[in-house]
FIKOLZA-1660 file (N, C-alpha, C; in steps of 0.1 Angstrom, whole numbers, plus 5000, padded with zeros to 4 digits):
% residues 178
   i   px   py   pz ch aa at
   1 3786 1066 2393  A  N  N
   1 3787 1083 2385  A  N CA
   1 3778 1083 2375  A  N  C
   2 3767 1072 2375  A  N  N
   2 3757 1073 2363  A  N CA
   2 3744 1081 2369  A  N  C
   3 3740 1089 2361  A  P  N
   3 3726 1097 2366  A  P CA
   3 3716 1087 2368  A  P  C
   4 3706 1089 2379  A  P  N
   4 3696 1078 2379  A  P CA
   4 3686 1078 2368  A  P  C
   5 3682 1066 2366  A  P  N
   5 3673 1066 2354  A  P CA
   5 3659 1072 2355  A  P  C
   6 3654 1077 2344  A  K  N
   6 3642 1085 2344  A  K CA
   6 3629 1076 2345  A  K  C
   7 3623 1082 2354  A  T  N
   7 3608 1074 2358  A  T CA
   7 3598 1082 2355  A  T  C
   8 3586 1077 2354  A  K  N
   8 3574 1084 2353  A  K CA
   8 3568 1085 2368  A  K  C
   9 3562 1097 2371  A  P  N
   9 3557 1100 2384  A  P CA
   9 3546 1092 2386  A  P  C
  10 3546 1089 2402  A  L  N
  10 3533 1081 2403  A  L CA
  10 3518 1088 2402  A  L  C
  11 3510 1082 2398  A  P  N
  11 3497 1087 2398  A  P CA
  11 3490 1094 2412  A  P  C
  12 3487 1108 2409  A  Y  N
  12 3483 1114 2423  A  Y CA
  12 3470 1110 2428  A  Y  C
  13 3473 1106 2440  A  R  N
  13 3460 1100 2448  A  R CA
  13 3456 1113 2459  A  R  C
  14 3442 1117 2457  A  R  N
  14 3438 1128 2465  A  R CA
  14 3436 1122 2479  A  R  C
  15 3442 1130 2489  A  P  N
  15 3442 1124 2504  A  P CA
  15 3430 1125 2510  A  P  C
  16 3426 1116 2517  A  V  N
  16 3414 1113 2524  A  V CA
  16 3410 1123 2533  A  V  C
  17 3398 1132 2533  A  P  N
  17 3396 1145 2540  A  P CA
  17 3395 1140 2556  A  P  C
  18 3401 1151 2562  A  E  N
  18 3402 1150 2577  A  E CA
  18 3388 1148 2584  A  E  C
  19 3387 1141 2595  A  Y  N
  19 3374 1140 2601  A  Y CA
  19 3371 1152 2611  A  Y  C
  20 3361 1157 2611  A  I  N
  20 3355 1168 2618  A  I CA
  20 3345 1164 2628  A  I  C
  21 3345 1165 2641  A  R  N
  21 3336 1163 2649  A  R CA
  21 3322 1172 2649  A  R  C
  22 3312 1167 2650  A  R  N
  22 3300 1175 2650  A  R CA
  22 3300 1186 2662  A  R  C
  23 3306 1183 2674  A  E  N
  23 3306 1195 2686  A  E CA
  23 3317 1205 2679  A  E  C
  24 3326 1201 2672  A  E  N
  24 3338 1212 2666  A  E CA
  24 3329 1220 2656  A  E  C
  25 3321 1214 2648  A  L  N
  25 3316 1223 2638  A  L CA
  25 3304 1231 2643  A  L  C
  26 3297 1227 2652  A  M  N
  26 3285 1234 2657  A  M CA
  26 3292 1247 2667  A  M  C
  27 3304 1244 2674  A  A  N
  27 3312 1255 2682  A  A CA
  27 3315 1267 2673  A  A  C
  28 3319 1262 2661  A  I  N
  28 3325 1273 2649  A  I CA
  28 3311 1279 2646  A  I  C
  29 3302 1273 2641  A  I  N
  29 3290 1281 2636  A  I CA
  29 3283 1288 2649  A  I  C
  30 3284 1283 2659  A  D  N
  30 3277 1293 2670  A  D CA
  30 3285 1305 2671  A  D  C
  31 3298 1305 2668  A  N  N
  31 3304 1318 2668  A  N CA
  31 3305 1326 2656  A  N  C
  32 3293 1326 2648  A  M  N
  32 3292 1333 2637  A  M CA
  32 3281 1342 2637  A  M  C
  33 3281 1352 2627  A  V  N
  33 3267 1361 2627  A  V CA
  33 3259 1356 2619  A  V  C
  34 3246 1359 2620  A  L  N
  34 3234 1352 2612  A  L CA
  34 3237 1348 2600  A  L  C
  35 3243 1358 2590  A  K  N
  35 3243 1354 2577  A  K CA
  35 3253 1344 2574  A  K  C
  36 3264 1346 2582  A  H  N
  36 3275 1335 2579  A  H CA
  36 3272 1322 2584  A  H  C
  37 3262 1320 2597  A  K  N
  37 3259 1308 2603  A  K CA
  37 3251 1302 2592  A  K  C
  38 3242 1311 2586  A  I  N
  38 3233 1301 2577  A  I CA
  38 3241 1298 2564  A  I  C
  39 3250 1304 2559  A  L  N
  39 3259 1301 2548  A  L CA
  39 3268 1288 2551  A  L  C
  40 3271 1286 2561  A  F  N
  40 3280 1277 2567  A  F CA
  40 3272 1263 2571  A  F  C
  41 3259 1266 2576  A  L  N
  41 3248 1256 2578  A  L CA
  41 3246 1248 2565  A  L  C
  42 3245 1259 2553  A  C  N
  42 3241 1252 2540  A  C CA
  42 3252 1246 2535  A  C  C
  43 3266 1246 2538  A  L  N
  43 3275 1236 2536  A  L CA
  43 3274 1223 2544  A  L  C
  44 3272 1225 2556  A  Y  N
  44 3275 1213 2566  A  Y CA
  44 3262 1207 2567  A  Y  C
  45 3249 1212 2567  A  Q  N
  45 3237 1206 2571  A  Q CA
  45 3228 1200 2558  A  Q  C
  46 3234 1208 2548  A  A  N
  46 3226 1205 2535  A  A CA
  46 3237 1199 2523  A  A  C
  47 3248 1200 2527  A  G  N
  47 3258 1194 2518  A  G CA
  47 3261 1201 2505  A  G  C
  48 3256 1215 2505  A  M  N
  48 3260 1223 2497  A  M CA
  48 3274 1226 2490  A  M  C
  49 3279 1228 2479  A  R  N
  49 3292 1231 2476  A  R CA
  49 3291 1249 2477  A  R  C
  50 3304 1254 2481  A  K  N
  50 3305 1267 2483  A  K CA
  50 3300 1275 2471  A  K  C
  51 3304 1271 2459  A  S  N
  51 3297 1279 2448  A  S CA
  51 3282 1279 2448  A  S  C
  52 3276 1266 2450  A  E  N
  52 3262 1264 2451  A  E CA
  52 3258 1275 2462  A  E  C
  53 3261 1273 2474  A  A  N
  53 3254 1282 2483  A  A CA
  53 3256 1296 2484  A  A  C
  54 3265 1301 2478  A  C  N
  54 3270 1314 2477  A  C CA
  54 3261 1320 2464  A  C  C
  55 3254 1311 2456  A  K  N
  55 3247 1317 2447  A  K CA
  55 3230 1313 2449  A  K  C
  56 3226 1312 2461  A  L  N
  56 3212 1309 2463  A  L CA
  56 3205 1323 2466  A  L  C
  57 3192 1321 2459  A  M  N
  57 3183 1333 2457  A  M CA
  57 3172 1330 2466  A  M  C
  58 3167 1341 2470  A  D  N
  58 3156 1340 2478  A  D CA
  58 3143 1328 2474  A  D  C
  59 3141 1330 2459  A  Y  N
  59 3131 1323 2453  A  Y CA
  59 3137 1307 2454  A  Y  C
  60 3149 1303 2457  A  D  N
  60 3154 1289 2458  A  D CA
  60 3150 1281 2471  A  D  C
  61 3145 1288 2480  A  I  N
  61 3141 1283 2493  A  I CA
  61 3129 1280 2494  A  I  C
  62 3124 1269 2496  A  H  N
  62 3110 1266 2500  A  H CA
  62 3106 1260 2513  A  H  C
  63 3094 1262 2520  A  F  N
  63 3087 1259 2532  A  F CA
  63 3079 1247 2533  A  F  C
  64 3077 1240 2540  A  D  N
  64 3067 1231 2541  A  D CA
  64 3064 1221 2530  A  D  C
  65 3073 1216 2525  A  P  N
  65 3084 1209 2530  A  P CA
  65 3096 1218 2529  A  P  C
  66 3104 1216 2538  A  D  N
  66 3118 1225 2537  A  D CA
  66 3128 1220 2527  A  D  C
  67 3130 1227 2516  A  Y  N
  67 3141 1221 2507  A  Y CA
  67 3146 1235 2498  A  Y  C
  68 3156 1231 2493  A  A  N
  68 3161 1245 2485  A  A CA
  68 3165 1239 2471  A  A  C
  69 3164 1245 2462  A  V  N
  69 3168 1244 2446  A  V CA
  69 3182 1249 2446  A  V  C
  70 3189 1239 2441  A  V  N
  70 3204 1243 2440  A  V CA
  70 3209 1242 2427  A  V  C
  71 3216 1250 2423  A  R  N
  71 3222 1246 2408  A  R CA
  71 3236 1246 2411  A  R  C
  72 3242 1235 2405  A  G  N
  72 3254 1228 2407  A  G CA
  72 3263 1229 2398  A  G  C
  73 3274 1218 2397  A  K  N
  73 3284 1220 2386  A  K CA
  73 3276 1214 2373  A  K  C
  74 3280 1219 2363  A  G  N
  74 3275 1216 2350  A  G CA
  74 3262 1221 2346  A  G  C
  75 3257 1231 2356  A  S  N
  75 3242 1236 2355  A  S CA
  75 3231 1228 2357  A  S  C
  76 3237 1215 2367  A  K  N
  76 3225 1208 2372  A  K CA
  76 3219 1214 2383  A  K  C
  77 3204 1207 2383  A  T  N
  77 3196 1214 2394  A  T CA
  77 3193 1201 2401  A  T  C
  78 3195 1202 2417  A  R  N
  78 3189 1193 2425  A  R CA
  78 3183 1199 2436  A  R  C
  79 3174 1192 2442  A  L  N
  79 3167 1195 2454  A  L CA
  79 3172 1191 2467  A  L  C
  80 3179 1199 2475  A  V  N
  80 3184 1196 2487  A  V CA
  80 3174 1200 2500  A  V  C
  81 3177 1190 2508  A  S  N
  81 3165 1191 2522  A  S CA
  81 3173 1199 2530  A  S  C
  82 3165 1206 2537  A  L  N
  82 3170 1215 2549  A  L CA
  82 3166 1210 2561  A  L  C
  83 3177 1213 2571  A  S  N
  83 3173 1206 2583  A  S CA
  83 3167 1216 2591  A  S  C
  84 3159 1213 2603  A  P  N
  84 3150 1220 2609  A  P CA
  84 3159 1235 2616  A  P  C
  85 3170 1233 2618  A  L  N
  85 3177 1244 2623  A  L CA
  85 3179 1256 2612  A  L  C
  86 3185 1250 2603  A  L  N
  86 3186 1258 2588  A  L CA
  86 3173 1264 2582  A  L  C
  87 3163 1256 2584  A  S  N
  87 3151 1261 2580  A  S CA
  87 3146 1272 2588  A  S  C
  88 3147 1272 2600  A  S  N
  88 3141 1282 2611  A  S CA
  88 3149 1294 2610  A  S  C
  89 3164 1294 2607  A  L  N
  89 3171 1306 2604  A  L CA
  89 3168 1312 2592  A  L  C
  90 3168 1304 2581  A  L  N
  90 3164 1310 2569  A  L CA
  90 3150 1317 2570  A  L  C
  91 3141 1311 2575  A  S  N
  91 3129 1319 2575  A  S CA
  91 3129 1332 2582  A  S  C
  92 3140 1333 2593  A  E  N
  92 3140 1346 2599  A  E CA
  92 3149 1355 2590  A  E  C
  93 3158 1349 2581  A  Y  N
  93 3166 1358 2576  A  Y CA
  93 3161 1361 2564  A  Y  C
  94 3152 1356 2557  A  L  N
  94 3143 1358 2545  A  L CA
  94 3136 1370 2546  A  L  C
  95 3132 1374 2560  A  K  N
  95 3125 1384 2564  A  K CA
  95 3131 1398 2559  A  K  C
  96 3144 1397 2559  A  H  N
  96 3151 1410 2557  A  H CA
  96 3161 1408 2545  A  H  C
  97 3160 1401 2538  A  T  N
  97 3167 1397 2525  A  T CA
  97 3158 1394 2513  A  T  C
  98 3163 1401 2506  A  K  N
  98 3156 1398 2489  A  K CA
  98 3166 1395 2478  A  K  C
  99 3162 1388 2470  A  G  N
  99 3174 1384 2458  A  G CA
  99 3186 1376 2463  A  G  C
 100 3196 1376 2461  A  L  N
 100 3208 1369 2463  A  L CA
 100 3210 1368 2478  A  L  C
 101 3209 1357 2484  A  L  N
 101 3211 1354 2500  A  L CA
 101 3224 1358 2507  A  L  C
 102 3234 1356 2500  A  F  N
 102 3247 1359 2505  A  F CA
 102 3254 1371 2495  A  F  C
 103 3249 1383 2495  A  P  N
 103 3257 1391 2485  A  P CA
 103 3271 1397 2491  A  P  C
 104 3279 1398 2482  A  S  N
 104 3293 1404 2485  A  S CA
 104 3292 1418 2490  A  S  C
 105 3299 1424 2497  A  R  N
 105 3300 1437 2499  A  R CA
 105 3308 1445 2486  A  R  C
 106 3316 1436 2479  A  V  N
 106 3325 1441 2470  A  V CA
 106 3319 1437 2458  A  V  C
 107 3320 1449 2449  A  S  N
 107 3312 1447 2435  A  S CA
 107 3323 1445 2425  A  S  C
 108 3334 1446 2427  A  Q  N
 108 3346 1443 2419  A  Q CA
 108 3358 1436 2425  A  Q  C
 109 3365 1426 2421  A  R  N
 109 3376 1421 2426  A  R CA
 109 3384 1419 2417  A  R  C
 110 3399 1425 2415  A  N  N
 110 3409 1423 2405  A  N CA
 110 3403 1428 2393  A  N  C
 111 3396 1438 2395  A  G  N
 111 3390 1445 2381  A  G CA
 111 3380 1439 2374  A  G  C
 112 3376 1427 2381  A  Q  N
 112 3365 1418 2375  A  Q CA
 112 3351 1420 2381  A  Q  C
 113 3341 1424 2376  A  A  N
 113 3329 1423 2382  A  A CA
 113 3324 1410 2390  A  A  C
 114 3321 1412 2402  A  T  N
 114 3318 1396 2410  A  T CA
 114 3303 1396 2408  A  T  C
 115 3294 1405 2401  A  N  N
 115 3279 1401 2403  A  N CA
 115 3272 1401 2417  A  N  C
 116 3280 1406 2426  A  R  N
 116 3277 1409 2439  A  R CA
 116 3279 1392 2444  A  R  C
 117 3283 1382 2439  A  V  N
 117 3282 1369 2445  A  V CA
 117 3295 1369 2454  A  V  C
 118 3292 1363 2467  A  L  N
 118 3303 1362 2476  A  L CA
 118 3312 1353 2472  A  L  C
 119 3325 1355 2472  A  T  N
 119 3335 1345 2465  A  T CA
 119 3345 1340 2477  A  T  C
 120 3349 1347 2486  A  D  N
 120 3359 1342 2498  A  D CA
 120 3353 1343 2509  A  D  C
 121 3350 1329 2515  A  I  N
 121 3345 1326 2528  A  I CA
 121 3352 1322 2539  A  I  C
 122 3364 1323 2535  A  R  N
 122 3374 1318 2545  A  R CA
 122 3375 1326 2555  A  R  C
 123 3375 1340 2559  A  A  N
 123 3378 1348 2565  A  A CA
 123 3368 1346 2575  A  A  C
 124 3352 1347 2574  A  P  N
 124 3345 1344 2585  A  P CA
 124 3346 1333 2591  A  P  C
 125 3352 1321 2584  A  L  N
 125 3354 1308 2593  A  L CA
 125 3364 1307 2600  A  L  C
 126 3377 1315 2597  A  K  N
 126 3389 1316 2604  A  K CA
 126 3387 1325 2618  A  K  C
 127 3380 1335 2613  A  T  N
 127 3373 1342 2628  A  T CA
 127 3366 1335 2638  A  T  C
 128 3356 1325 2634  A  A  N
 128 3347 1318 2639  A  A CA
 128 3356 1309 2647  A  A  C
 129 3364 1301 2639  A  M  N
 129 3374 1291 2646  A  M CA
 129 3383 1297 2655  A  M  C
 130 3389 1309 2655  A  M  N
 130 3395 1315 2666  A  M CA
 130 3387 1318 2679  A  M  C
 131 3374 1324 2676  A  K  N
 131 3365 1324 2688  A  K CA
 131 3363 1311 2693  A  K  C
 132 3362 1301 2687  A  A  N
 132 3357 1288 2691  A  A CA
 132 3370 1279 2698  A  A  C
 133 3383 1288 2697  A  G  N
 133 3394 1279 2701  A  G CA
 133 3399 1268 2692  A  G  C
 134 3395 1267 2679  A  I  N
 134 3400 1256 2672  A  I CA
 134 3412 1259 2664  A  I  C
 135 3422 1253 2662  A  T  N
 135 3435 1258 2659  A  T CA
 135 3439 1251 2647  A  T  C
 136 3433 1239 2644  A  R  N
 136 3436 1232 2635  A  R CA
 136 3430 1236 2619  A  R  C
 137 3435 1233 2608  A  R  N
 137 3429 1237 2595  A  R CA
 137 3417 1229 2592  A  R  C
 138 3409 1239 2590  A  I  N
 138 3397 1237 2586  A  I CA
 138 3391 1244 2574  A  I  C
 139 3388 1240 2562  A  T  N
 139 3385 1247 2550  A  T CA
 139 3368 1246 2549  A  T  C
 140 3362 1256 2542  A  P  N
 140 3348 1256 2539  A  P CA
 140 3345 1243 2533  A  P  C
 141 3354 1236 2525  A  H  N
 141 3350 1223 2519  A  H CA
 141 3350 1211 2528  A  H  C
 142 3357 1215 2540  A  C  N
 142 3357 1203 2550  A  C CA
 142 3344 1201 2554  A  C  C
 143 3334 1212 2556  A  L  N
 143 3320 1210 2562  A  L CA
 143 3312 1201 2552  A  L  C
 144 3315 1202 2539  A  R  N
 144 3308 1194 2528  A  R CA
 144 3313 1178 2532  A  R  C
 145 3326 1178 2534  A  H  N
 145 3326 1163 2537  A  H CA
 145 3321 1158 2552  A  H  C
 146 3324 1168 2560  A  A  N
 146 3316 1165 2575  A  A CA
 146 3301 1162 2573  A  A  C
 147 3295 1168 2563  A  F  N
 147 3281 1164 2559  A  F CA
 147 3278 1149 2554  A  F  C
 148 3287 1145 2547  A  A  N
 148 3287 1131 2541  A  A CA
 148 3292 1122 2550  A  A  C
 149 3303 1123 2558  A  T  N
 149 3305 1115 2567  A  T CA
 149 3298 1112 2578  A  T  C
 150 3293 1122 2586  A  H  N
 150 3281 1123 2593  A  H CA
 150 3269 1114 2590  A  H  C
 151 3265 1114 2575  A  L  N
 151 3255 1110 2573  A  L CA
 151 3257 1093 2570  A  L  C
 152 3269 1090 2566  A  L  N
 152 3273 1076 2566  A  L CA
 152 3273 1072 2583  A  L  C
 153 3277 1078 2590  A  E  N
 153 3279 1075 2604  A  E CA
 153 3266 1070 2610  A  E  C
 154 3256 1079 2605  A  S  N
 154 3242 1075 2610  A  S CA
 154 3235 1066 2603  A  S  C
 155 3240 1058 2594  A  G  N
 155 3234 1048 2586  A  G CA
 155 3229 1049 2572  A  G  C
 156 3231 1063 2568  A  A  N
 156 3226 1062 2554  A  A CA
 156 3234 1056 2544  A  A  C
 157 3229 1051 2532  A  D  N
 157 3236 1043 2527  A  D CA
 157 3243 1052 2513  A  D  C
 158 3252 1046 2506  A  L  N
 158 3260 1055 2496  A  L CA
 158 3253 1061 2488  A  L  C
 159 3244 1055 2481  A  R  N
 159 3236 1060 2469  A  R CA
 159 3228 1072 2475  A  R  C
 160 3223 1072 2487  A  T  N
 160 3215 1083 2493  A  T CA
 160 3223 1093 2494  A  T  C
 161 3236 1094 2499  A  I  N
 161 3247 1103 2501  A  I CA
 161 3251 1108 2487  A  I  C
 162 3253 1101 2479  A  Q  N
 162 3257 1104 2463  A  Q CA
 162 3245 1113 2457  A  Q  C
 163 3232 1111 2460  A  A  N
 163 3221 1119 2455  A  A CA
 163 3220 1134 2463  A  A  C
 164 3222 1131 2476  A  A  N
 164 3223 1145 2485  A  A CA
 164 3234 1152 2481  A  A  C
 165 3245 1150 2478  A  M  N
 165 3257 1156 2473  A  M CA
 165 3259 1161 2458  A  M  C
 166 3249 1154 2451  A  G  N
 166 3251 1158 2435  A  G CA
 166 3261 1153 2428  A  G  C
 167 3268 1141 2436  A  H  N
 167 3279 1134 2426  A  H CA
 167 3272 1126 2415  A  H  C
 168 3277 1128 2404  A  E  N
 168 3275 1120 2390  A  E CA
 168 3280 1105 2392  A  E  C
 169 3293 1102 2399  A  D  N
 169 3298 1091 2399  A  D CA
 169 3298 1084 2414  A  D  C
 170 3293 1072 2416  A  I  N
 170 3296 1068 2430  A  I CA
 170 3311 1067 2436  A  I  C
 171 3318 1065 2426  A  G  N
 171 3334 1065 2431  A  G CA
 171 3336 1079 2439  A  G  C
 172 3331 1090 2433  A  T  N
 172 3336 1102 2442  A  T CA
 172 3330 1103 2455  A  T  C
 173 3317 1095 2456  A  T  N
 173 3312 1096 2470  A  T CA
 173 3317 1084 2480  A  T  C
 174 3323 1075 2475  A  Q  N
 174 3331 1063 2479  A  Q CA
 174 3342 1068 2490  A  Q  C
 175 3347 1079 2487  A  I  N
 175 3360 1086 2496  A  I CA
 175 3355 1085 2509  A  I  C
 176 3344 1087 2511  A  Y  N
 176 3339 1091 2526  A  Y CA
 176 3338 1076 2534  A  Y  C
 177 3338 1065 2528  A  T  N
 177 3339 1052 2534  A  T CA
 177 3351 1051 2540  A  T  C
 178 3360 1057 2538  A  K  N
 178 3374 1055 2543  A  K CA
 178 3373 1061 2555  A  K  C
% end
């Protein structure tokens, strides 16, 4: 008849990200329009965060060598290498785009100005997943996890992956070894 003793909750442990195969990702990306294809390749092949990719400007992209200047968390800037596929698509896309690379069609959301920065990128991902016949849950951030996992599988060391992803702490990067 006694109530159970009060205990402290166990510390929260972030679950290990779900593994996504290259073929699945490329099937999804192949079912996108050019603008979204480039945006999601920035997440997958360049390891950018969603906020970093959505704020890219035309002057952030450089060719020969192919890299992008990315402003990340804490206003830190890093250089991100571009894959040959991403580089070629960007060079074609930049012929028709000036300023913000991925502007939103909406200038206000919930009464707040968006500065034309794209905020919701889940809808194009969901549409492409349906076209590709993929039914499991994949979020935009899963593409960044796939970037790190596939680099690790290809033999890259943890410090290289840490630098590519812009992690300050190696412990954040170590989640990909699991």
